[in-house]
MILO-279731 format. One record per residue: residue in one letter; x, y, z of N, C-alpha, C in turn. Coordinates in steps of 0.2 Angstrom, whole numbers, plus 5000, padded with zeros to 4 digits. Atoms other than C-alpha are relative to their C-alpha. Example, Ala and Ser with C-alpha at 12.3 -4.5 7.8 and 13.67 -1.06 7.14 Angstrom:
MILO-279731
a500449945000506249785039500450065000;s499649944999506849955036499650055003;
//
This chain:
MILO-279731
x500550055003501452384963500349944997;x499650055003502652284953500249955005;x499750054995503452204968499549965004;x500650044997501752164976499849954996;x500250065005501252074960500449955000;x499550055000502851984960499949955006;x500050034994502651934978499449955000;x500650045000500851874976500049944995;x500050055005501151784960500549945002;x499550054998502651694967499749965006;x500350044995501651644982499549954997;x500450055003500351564971500449954996;x499650055004501651474961500349955005;x499750044995502451404977499549955003;x500550044996500751334984500049934997;x500150075002500651184972500749965001;x499450034999502551154974500049975007;x500050024993502351144993499549945001;x500450055000500851034991500349934997;x499650065003501850914980500549975004;x499550024995503250914992499749965006;x500350034994502150865006499849934998;x500150075003501550714995500649965000;x499450045000503350664993500349975006;x499750024994503750655011499549955004;x500550054996502250535015500349945001;x499750074999503350385013500550005006;x499650014994504350325028500749974998;x499450035001506150275029500149935005;x500050074996506350085034500849985000;x499350015000508150055040500149935003;x499850074997508949875043500750005000;x499350014999510649825049500149924999;x500050085001510949645042500849984999;x499450045000512449525044499849944996;x500050065004512549385031500549955002;x499550044997513349235038499849934999;x500250075000513449045037499849985008;x500250034994512648945051499749934999;x500250065000512148775055499250005002;x500750004999510248745053499749934998;x500450065002508948605051499450014996;x500649985004507848665037499549944999;x500450065001507148485034500249945005;x499950054994507648405051500749974999;x499350025001509448365044500450065000;x499549944999510848485050500450014994;x499749985006511548575035500350075002;x499749934999512648735033499650044995;x500549965004511448875027500350075001;x499949934999511649065024499450035003;x500549974996510649165036500250075001;x500049934999510349345040499950025008;x500049984993510649405058499749945004;x500150064996510549225064499349974998;x500750025002508849195055500049964993;x500150035006508349075041499349985000;x499849955005507449125030500250075003;x499849934997508049305032499350045002;x500549964998506949435040499550034995;x500549985005505349485032500050085000;x500149925000505249675026499350014998;x500749985001503549755027500050084999;x500049935002503349925019499450024997;x500549975003502150045011500350034993;x499749975006502250104993500250075001;x499749944999503350254992500550005006;x499550004995504350205007500749994997;x499350015002506250215006500349945005;x499750054996507250055011500750015000;x499350004999508950065018500249935004;x499750074997509849895021500850015000;x499350004999511549905028500349935001;x499950075000512249745023500849985001;x499350024998513849665031500149934998;x499950075002514649515023500549975005;x499650044995515249395036500149934998;x500050075002515449245025500849985000;x499250014999517449255026500349984993;x499750035006517749165009499750024994;x500449995007516549234996499650075001;x500349945000515749394991499249995000;x500750014999513849424992499750064997;x500549955002512449534984499349985002;x500750024999510549534987499650044995;x500449975005509349564973499350005003;x500749984998507649644977499549984995;x500450035006506549534966499350034999;x500649965001505149634958500050075001;x499949934999505749804964500350034994;x499849985007505949904948500750055001;x499449964999507350014956500050064995;x500149945004506750174947500550055002;x499549954998508250294947500649975004;x499450034996509350174957500249934997;x499850075003509950034945500649975003;x499550034997511450014955499849965006;x500250044994510449944970499649944998;x500350065002509749804959500249935004;x499750054996510949684968500149944995;x499850055005511649584953500750014999;x499350005001513449544954500350004993;x499749995006514549594939499550034995;x500449965005513049684931499850075003;x500149934997512449824943500450025005;x499649984995513749814956500649955001;x499550054998515349734963499749965005;x500150044994515149584975500350045006;x499849974993515249644993500549955003;x499450044998516949574999499949985007;x500150024993517049475015500350065005;x499849954995517149595030499750074998;x500249935003516449745019499350015002;x500749984999514849835021499750044995;x500349965005513649905008499350025002;x500749974999512150015009499550004994;x500550005005510649974998499550055002;x500449944998509550124997499550014994;x500550005005507950114986499350025002;x500749994999506150154985499649954997;x500550055003504750024984499450044997;x500549955003503650124972499349974999;x500750025001502150014971499849945005;x500250054995501149894982500149934996;x500050075003501349704979500449955005;x499750064996502049534985500749994996;x499350015003503949524982500449965005;x499650034995505449444990500750024998;x499349995002507349454990500449945001;x499650065000508749334987500750024998;x499349995003510649314984500049994993;x500050005008511149344966500850004999;x499350015001512949284967500249935001;x499950085000513449104963499449975002;x500650044998512248984971499750015006;x500249984993511849084986499349995002;x500750014999509949074984499949935002;x500250074999509948884984500449985007;x499750014994511048895000499650045006;x500449984995509648985009500050085001;x500049934999509949175006499450034997;x500649975002508149235004499650025005;x500549984995506649315013499550044996;x500649965003504949405010500150075000;x500149925000504649585005499350014998;x500749995002502849635006499950085001;x500149925000502349815001499250015000;x500849995000500549875006499950074996;x500149945003499750024998500150065004;x499949944996500150195003499450035004;x500649974996499150285016499650044996;x500549965004497550355009499849964994;x500250045006497550224995499749945002;x500450064999496450074993500249944995;x499950065005496749894986499349994997;x500650015004495449844973499649945003;x500350054997494949704985500050015008;x500049994992494549695004500249935003;x499950054996495149575017500150025007;x500049994993495249555036500750005002;x499350014998497049495038500449964995;x499650035005498449415029500549955003;x499550044998499749275030500550004994;x499550005005501349255020500349935000;x499750075002502049095012500550004995;x499449995005503749085005500249924999;x499950065003504048924995500749994998;x499350015003505848854992500149925000;x499750075000506748684989500650005003;x499450014996508148614999500449944997;x499550065002509648504994500549995005;x499450024995510848415005500650014996;x499449995003512648445002500349944995;x499750065004512948274995499750004993;x500250005007511848304980500050074997;x500049935003512048494978500650014996;x499549995005513148474963499849984993;x500350015007513048464944500449954997;x499650055004513548334932500250034993;x499749975006514648404918500549964997;x499550045003515848324906500050004993;x500050005008516248274888499449964997;x500550045003514748164886499450044998;x500649965003513148224877499449995005;x500550014996512148174892499850075003;x500249944998511048324897500250025007;x499949984994511448424912499449985005;x500550014995510548374928500350005007;x499850004993510648384947500149925001;x500050074998511248224955499449995005;x500650004996509548184962499550064999;x500549955001508048304964500050035007;x500149974994507648424978499849955005;x500250054995507548324994499450025004;x500549984996506348435002499750064997;x500349935002505048574998499850035007;x500149964993505048705012499550054999;x500549955000503648815017500250045006;x499749964995504348965026500649975003;x499450034997505948875028500049945004;x500050064996505348725036499749944996;x500350065003505048545029500349945003;x499750064997505548365032500249954995;x499750055005506648235024500049935003;x500150074998506448055025499349985002;x500750014998504648065031499750074999;x500449935000503348205030499449995004;x500750004997501748255038499549954997;x500450045003500848155026500349944997;x499650065003502148015023499649945000;x500350075000501047875029499450004996;x500550005005499647925018500250004993;x499750005007500747955002500349944999;x499550055002501947815003499949935005;x500150064995501247695017500650005005;x499450004996502847745027499850025007;x500149994993502947765046499950075001;x500249934998502247925053500750035003;x499449974998503548055057500050005008;x500050004993504148065075499750065002;x500449944997503148185086500550055003;x499549954997504748255093500450034994;x499649975006505248365078500350065003;x499649944998506548495080499750064998;x500349945001505948665082500250044993;x499849975006506948725067499749974994;x500450025006505948615055499349985002;x500750014998504348605065499650044995;x500449965005503048655051499750065004;x500349954997502448825054499249994998;x500750005001500548825057499750074999;x500449945001499448955050499350005003;x500650004996498148995063499650064998;x500449945002496649095057499349995004;x500650004997494949145063499549984995;x500550025005493349075056499650064998;x500549955003492149175045500450074999;x499649945002493549295039500249994993;x499650005006494349345023500750015001;x499350004999496149315022500450014993;x499650005006497449375009500649965001;x499450045000498749245006500550024995;x499549985005500349304999500549944999;x499650065001501349174991500650014995;x499449995005503149184983500449945000;x499650055001504249054976500750024998;x499349995001506149064978500449944999;x499750075001506448884973500650014995;x499450005004508148854965499949954993;x500150055006507448714953499349984999;x500650035001505748654957499450054998;x500749975001504048714950499549965004;x500450034994502648684962499250014998;x500749995000500748664962499850015007;x500249984993500048754978499349995001;x500750004998498348724986499950005007;x500250004993497448745002499349955000;x500550055000496348595006499350035002;x500749984999494448625005499950084999;x500049935001494748815001500150024993;x499949975007494448894984500450075001;x499549945000495749034981499750044994;x500149955005495349194972500650044998;x499349975002496849254962499850084999;x500249935000496949444964500750044998;x499449965002498849494961500549954998;x499450045003500349424951500650054999;x499449965001502049494953499950075001;x500049934998501549654961499550044996;x500549965005500149694948499349965001;x500750024999498249674950499849964994;x500350045005497349544940499349995001;x500850014999495549504936499949945005;x500150054995494849404950499849934997;x500250075002494749214946500149955005;x500050064995494349064957500449944997;x499650065001495548924957500149955006;x499950054994495748764967500749995001;x499350004999497648764965500350054995;x499649965005498948874956500749974999;x499350025002500548824947500550065001;x499649944998501948934954500749984998;x499350025002503648934946500550055003;x499449974996505348994953499950084997;x500049935001505249184954499350035000;x500649985000503349194954499750035006;x500349984994502349294967499250014998;x500749995001500449294969499750025007;x500549994995499049354981499449964998;x500650025001497549254983499550015007;x500549994995495949274994499749945002;x500450064998495149135004499550025006;x500649994994493549135015500149945005;x500050054995493749045031499449975002;x500750024999492048965030500049925000;x500050074999492548785033499849985007;x500150024993492148675048500650025005;x499549984996493148755062500349955005;x499750054996493448595071500549954996;x499550045004494548525057500650054998;x499549975003496248575051500149984993;x500050015007496648585033500750004997;x499450005003498148545022500250064996;x499749955005499248675014500549964997;x499550045003500248585001500350034994;x499649985005501548614988500449944997;x499750065004501948474975500450024994;x499549985005503348474963499649984993;x500350015006502748484945500650024994;x499549985006503648514927500649965000;x499450055000505048384932499749945004;x500250064997504748214937500350005008;x499850004993504748214956500449945003;x499650064997505848104967499549955003;x500450054997505247944975500449985006;x500749994998504647934989499850084999;x500249935001503648094986500050045006;x499949964994504048234998499750074998;x500349935001502848384995500150045006;x500049964994502948535006499350005003;x500650014997501548515019500050045007;x500149974993500848615034499250005000;x500750004999499148655040499750075001;x500449944998497848795041499649985006;x500350014994497248795058499450055002;x500549954998495548865063500050005008;x500049994993495648935081499249995002;x499550014995495348885094500249925000;x499850075000495648705088500849995001;x499350014999497348635094500450004994;x499749995006498648685081500649954999;x499550045001499848535083500049964994;x500150035007500248485065500249925000;x499950075000500948315070499549955002;x500550044997499548255081499350014996;x500749995002498048335073500050004992;x500149995007498348375054499949934996;x500150065004498548195047499349975001;x500650044999496948135055499450054999;x500549955001495948295051499750004994;x500250005006495748295033500449964995;x499650045004496248195018500550054996;x499549975003497848245009499750024993;x500349995007497548334992500349964995;x499750045005497848234977500550034996;x499549975003499448274969499950004992;x500150005007499348334951500549964996;x499550035004500248244937500550054998;x499449965000501948314936500150034993;x499949975007501948334917499350024997;x500649975003500148404915500150074997;x499949945003500748544904499450044997;x500649985002499048564897499650045006;x500349964994498348614914500450065002;x499649954998499848724917499950064995;x500249955004499448824901499350035001;x500749974998497648834906500050055005;x499949954995498148914922500350064998;x499749945002499249034914499650054996;x500449975004497949084902499450045004;x500549974996496749134916500250075003;x499749944997497949274922499950064995;x500149945005497349434914500050075004;x500049944996497549614919499450035002;x500749974997496249704930499850064996;x500349955003495149814921499350015003;x500649994996493849894933499950075001;x500149934998493050054939500550025005;x499549984994494250054954500750014997;x499350005002495850024945500149964993;x499950035007496449984927500749994999;x499350015002498149904923500150034993;x499949975007498850004908500149954994;x499950045006498749924891500750014996;x499349995003500349894881499950044993;x500049975006500749994866499849954994;x500350045005499949934850500549974995;x499550035004501549904841500750015003;x499450004997503349874844500550044995;x499549975004504949964838500549954999;x499450055001506149814840499749945002;x500250064998505849634841500649965000;x499450044999507149514848499749935001;x500250074999506949324847500649965003;x499450034996507949224860499849924999;x500150075000508149034856500449975006;x499850034993508348934872500249934998;x499850075001509448774869500549985005;x499550034996510548654878500549984995;x499550015005512248634870500649975004;x499350024998514048564872500450064999;x499649945000515248704876500649995003;x499450014998517048674877500049935005;x500050064997516648494883499650005006;x500550004994515348544896499350014997;x500749995002513448544895499850075003;x500249934998512848724895499350014997;x500649985003511248814891500250064996;x499849955005511348944877499450044998;x500549955003510349094870500350024993;x499749995007510549104851500749984999;x499450045000511948984853500650045004;x499449974996512949094866499849995007;x500050014993513149044884500250065004;x499849944997513149194895500549995005;x499449994996514749234904500150075002;x500049934998514849394915500750025001;x499349974999516449504916500250015007;x499849994993517449544931499950085002;x500349934999516949734929499350004999;x500750005001515149764932499850044994;x500149975006514349804916499750075000;x500349934999513449964923500650055000;x499549955000515150044926500450004993;x499750005007515949984909499650044995;x500449975005514450054899499950075002;x500149934998514250214909500650044999;x499449965001516050264908500449984994;x499750015007516450194891500749965000;x499450044999517750064897499949944995;x500150055005517749964881500449935001;x499650064998519049834888499649965005;x500450044996517649784900499449974997;x500750025003516349734887500249954994;x499950045006516149604874499750044994;x500149955006516149704858499549974995;x500450035005515249574848499250015000;x500749995000513449614843499649945001;x500450074999512149484850499549994994;x500550025005511049394838499350025002;x500749984999509249454837499549954997;x500450055003508549294829500449944999;x499650075001509049114825499849984993;x500150025007509149024808499349974999;x500750025002507548994799499949924999;x500050085001508048804796500149975007;x499950034994508248774815499349965002;x500650044998507048634821499950005007;x500149994993506448674838499849935004;x500350074998505648494840500549955001;x499450055000507348404838500650025004;x499349984997509048404847500450034994;x499649965005510248524838500449964996;x499650035004511048464823500850015001;x499349984998512648554828499950015008;x500149984993512648544847500550045004;x499549964997514148654850499850075000;x500249935000513948834856500650045003;x499549954998515048984861499850035007;x500149964994515249084877500150074998;x499949935002515049274877499650045006;x500349954995514449424887499850064997;x500249945004513849544873499350025003;x500549974997512449664878499550034995;x500549975005510849714869499950075003;x500149934998510749904869499450034997;x500649975002509150004869500050075001;x500149934999508750184867499450015005;x500649984995507550274879499450014997;x500749995002505750264877499749964994;x500250045006505550134864499649935002;x500350064998504449974864500349944997;x499650065002505349804864499549945001;x500350075000504549634860500649955001;x499650064999505449484866499649944999;x500350065001505049314860500549955003;x499650054997505749174871499849934996;x500150065004505849014860500349945003;x499750064997506048854869500149944994;x499850055004506848704860500149935003;x499850064997507248524862500750005003;x499350004997508748484873500449954996;x499650055003510148364869499749934999;x500450065000509048214873499450004996;x500649995004507748174860499350005004;x500649994998505948214863499950035007;x500049974994506348314878500150085000;x500049935000506048504882499850015007;x500249994993505948584899499750075001;x500349934998505048724908500550055003;x499649954998505948884911499650065002;x500349934998505349034921500550064999;x499649955002506049194914499850065004;x500149944996506349354925500450064997;x499749935003506649534919500150045006;x499849954995507549654931499850074998;x500149935001507049834932499450024996;x500649995004505349814923499549955002;x500650045002503649744922499950004993;x500250015008503149674905499349984999;x500750035002501549634897500149934997;x500050075003501349444893499550004995;x500450005006500649444876499749944998;x500250065002500449264874500549945000;x499650065001501049084873499849964994;x500150045006501148964859500449935000;x499750075001501648784853500550014994;x499550005005503148754842500350064999;x499649945001504048884833499550064999;x500449945001503449064834500050034993;x500149975007502749144818499550065001;x500449944999502149324818499349994996;x500650005004500849274805499449965003;x500550054997499949134815499950025008;x500049994993500249204833499450055001;x500549964998498749274841500150045007;x499849974994499349404854499550045003;x500549964997498349484867500250075002;x499849934998498449674867499450035003;x500649974996496749704876500150005007;x499950004992497149644894500549955002;x499450054998498849554895500250025007;x499849984993499449544913500750035000;x499349984998500949644919500349955005;x499650054996502249524926500750035000;x499250005000504149524930500349934999;x499850075000504149334929499549964996;x500550035005503449224915500349934999;x499850075002503449034911500149994993;x499950025007504148964895499949925000;x500250075000503348794891500449964996;x499650045005504148644883499850004993;x500150005007504348654864499550064998;x500449945002503448824864500350065001;x499749934999503649014865499550045004;x500449954996503149154876500250074997;x499949935002502949334870499950055005;x500149954995503249484881500150074996;x499949935002503249674878500150055006;x499849954995504049814888500250074997;x499849935003504450004886500750015004;x499449994997506250054889500050075004;x500149934997505850194902500450005007;x499650004994507050144916500749994999;x499350005002508850184912500449955005;x499650054996510050044919500349944995;x499850065003510849874915499649945003;x500550054997509549734917500149934997;x500050075003509749544916499349984999;x500650045002508449444908500249935000;x499750064999508649264913499549955003;x500450054997507949094918500150005007;x500050004992507549094937500249945003;x499850064997508048914939500850015001;x499349974998509748954948500649964996;x499550035004510848814939500050024993;x500149985007510148864922500350074999;x499749945001510649044924500849995000;x499350014999512448994930500349964994;x499850045006512548874915499950044993;x500049955006512249024903499350024997;x500749985003510349044901499850075002;x500149934998510249234901500350044995;x499749955004510549394892500050065004;x500049944997510849574897499750064996;x500349945003509849734892500350065003;x499849944998510749894893499550064997;x500649965001509450034893500250085001;x499949934999509850224890500550015006;x499549994995511450214901500250075001;x499849935000511850384897499650055004;x500549964996510350444907500149995008;x499850014993511050374923500450055004;x499649954996511550504936500649985004;x499450024996512850494949499949935003;x500050064997513350324954500350005007;x499750004994513650304973500649975001;x499350034999515350264980499849935003;x500150064997515550084985499749954995;x500450045004514550014970500549974995;x499650025005515949994957500850005002;x499350004998517549974967500349934999;x499750065002518149824958500250004992;x499850005008518949784940500250064998;x499749955003519249914928499850075003;x500249944998518150044936500450025007;x499649984994519150034952500750034998;x499449985002520750064943500050074996;x499949945005520350204931499650065002;x500449944999518950314937499750015007;x500350004994518450274955500250065004;x499849954995519550394964499750074998;x500249935001518950554955499450014996;x500649995004517450514945499349975003;x500650034997516250414956499950035007;x500249974993515550524970499350005001;x500749994998513950544979499950065005;x500149954995513350704987499649985006;x500450024995512250604998500349955004;x499650054996513050515013499749935001;x500350065000511750385012500149964994;x499950045006512250334995499550014995;x500549995005510750404985500250034994;x499849965005510950464968499750075000;x500249935000510650644963499350004998;x500850005002508750694961500050014993;x500249995007508050684944499349984999;x500750025001506350674936499949934999;x500150075001505550504936499649994993;x500450005006504750434920499350025000;x500749975000503050484926500050075001;x500049935000503650664928500050035007;x500049974993503550674947500749995003;x499350004997505150714956500049955005;x499950054995505850574966500650025004;x499449974996506950664979500149965006;x499950034993506750554994499850045006;x500249964995506250615011500450065002;x499649954998507750715015500050064995;x500049955005507750804999499350045000;x500749975000505850845000500050055007;x500049964994506150915018500450064999;x499649945001507551025012499650054995;x500449955004506351094998499550045004;x500549974996505051135011500450065004;x499749944996506351245021500250054995;x499949955006506851325004499450044999;x500649965002505051375000499850045006;x500249964994504751435018500550065000;x499549945000506351545017499850054995;x500249965005505751615001499450045002;x500649974997504051655008500250065005;x499849964995504851735023500450064997;x499649945003506051845012499550044996;x500549955003504551905002499550045004;x500549964996503351955016500350035006;x499749974994504451985031500650044999;x499449965001506152035025499950064995;
//
């Protein structure tokens, strides 16, 4: 009787485990074999050296479903430099080593070497990927990553079809350099982006709308295929989801679709309250989904435009332009588009009031179908980051709390996990700035230091970060900075003018949006909140590429002691290669996956193969109980 009771009770115990395991294997494995290499290309009809993947520019689009495992076998064929790829917006739960940040989460992949990225896309949304080593993003190393809802799940909005738009800016090699030196003149690029690209295509010297904007001669009808604008052909009387991502290296953009109102539904992979807009401001690192109704005259083509904002644009004006084509009208953009509809009116580049108004419209979705979680009502620790421009050893740099970020030769993930003190900056980073600092004026003392110290957080606490903008070295000048946090979504609690004050700040705890990228306006502040529920080493930095490499960033180390096994190939450089690689860093999984461990939500994240193995184990136990 006792053995029978044990058999029956064990069987009932195994039923929910088997059911849970079946849920875990619902995701698919998406495998890719990529070669990163230089190639000659004409992004804006001028031949340049670009970084491509498998002979494509931009790189291939990844399409997956929530819960899918992504395997990217990446081979570096650049010959003279390392490479990594960051999966922008993917939280890398339990795979912090796959974040793709050189000197932080992994070693750069050396020329001729191959590295396997292995991670799960845990939630639906619009994302992208890009190089995160040196200035490789501005050299063209980027592509789209779209994640649909898992099978059986539903979006909180309906649509018939979708199109993907990847925005970027392009520099010619003659201007792709920086001005540094002993003078107090602020850092700047020599010139401005010469082209705004839509899906990797634009035009330099003229544009589709050149004759309308500047009275210039119309572009040649014989445009090279590599820069021939991509035409987005759609069916009338349908609803389209338009996925939009900005991987610009410098430019902030105002995006619009002529004669079509857009309904904003998603920001950075998180649902937002639906709001209608005529245009949207999109900063480097932002991603959005909007819905449009194709209810206009089908005999007309309509402009899709991206105008530079937040920095004075170059002259002549060169927006990104292409057309929305209603089938069956002829889709030739050179012959048809300029005569079909008027060009959109470009916004004032310095309309920061409009930018703040747009930002304030983005609120978390609260509905019967789905509710974005609210933030904790209080914080455990608050860090204030003062964003300044400084002189540093005779060079113009950006600094955070008077320190310009410099990364070490040994990845911080390895140094922190294995206690390699020689690989770390031991100085404790400042968590605020002096009370007498005037953010509205150039710094009284313009000098700053370099460092790589790390903010260390315990697991499961709530962190507030106040990003405080300040005047640069030039009087009456402050710039826009989009800030991106790796490994997390955060709640955007609010924006404000001047210096942040906890007494006067009205923070939104009711329905703040979850984002991973947020704008910091000139002479203002932005407040965010997040929970330290994802062990790893995560950079938080300005997404304008030259600003990051001139020091505008910090590093958050979060419960590193909870990180399980680090796969081989991740830390084979610097001190980790010399001291612990041979006998301490191993992976039982030939694919390079870390050991299974519970996720923050309590659901085991074993991956497809682990789940299949569990099923066999359960079946074996049942067989032993009832047959053997």
